[in-house]
N, C-alpha and C positions, 0 to 999 in steps of 0.2 A: 668421510666426514662431510664433504660438500654435498653429497647426495642426501645425507640426513638433514642438513640445513634446508635444502631445497624442498624436501618432503615436509618438514615442519612448517615451512612457509605456505606450502600448498594446502596443508590441513588447516592452518589459521585462516587462509583466504576462504576456504570452503565453509568454515564455521561462521565467518563474518557474513557470507552470502545467505546462509540459513537464517541467521538472526535477522538480517534485513528483510528477508521474505516473510518471516513470522510477524515482524512488526508491521510491515506493509499490509499483510493479510488481515490483521486485526484492525488496522486503521480503515481498511476498505469496508469491512463488515460494520464497524461503528458508523462510518459515513453513510452507508446504505441505510442503516437504522435511523439515523438522523433525518435523511431525506424522506424515508417512508413515513416517519412521524409528522414531519412538517407538512408534507404534501399529501398525506393520507393516500398513499399509492402502494402498489405491490413492489416486490423486490426487483423484478425485471424492469419496471418503469424507473425505479430509483437508480439502478445501474446505468440505464440508458441516459438518464439526466446527468449523472456524473461523467459519463463518456462525452456527452455533448459539451459540458462545461470545460473539460480538459481540452477537447479539440478546438473549441472557440478561443480559449486562452493560449493555446499552443504549448501546453505544459503536460507533463506526464500524469497519467491517470492516478497513480499512487500519490503524487504531490497534492492533487486536488482533494483526494480522499483524506489525506493526513490533515489538511487545513480544515476541512469540514468536521472531521472527527474531533479535532482540538476544540471546536466550539461546544462540544458536548461534555467536555471534562470539567 
């Protein structure tokens, strides 16, 4: 019984990680699109700009992307 409970928790944790990754991925793509549109640049340049912002602010790349993506909603 304990093994089943541990396995259920492991599966729930894995599902949560997948959901987080999907949300982060879509936020990143939206943020890249926002930067590309605003700066009239290509994808690589937009990604580089997002990385620079994250590094300069000392925050996670995904957090910066989520903040920028939210401006497009």
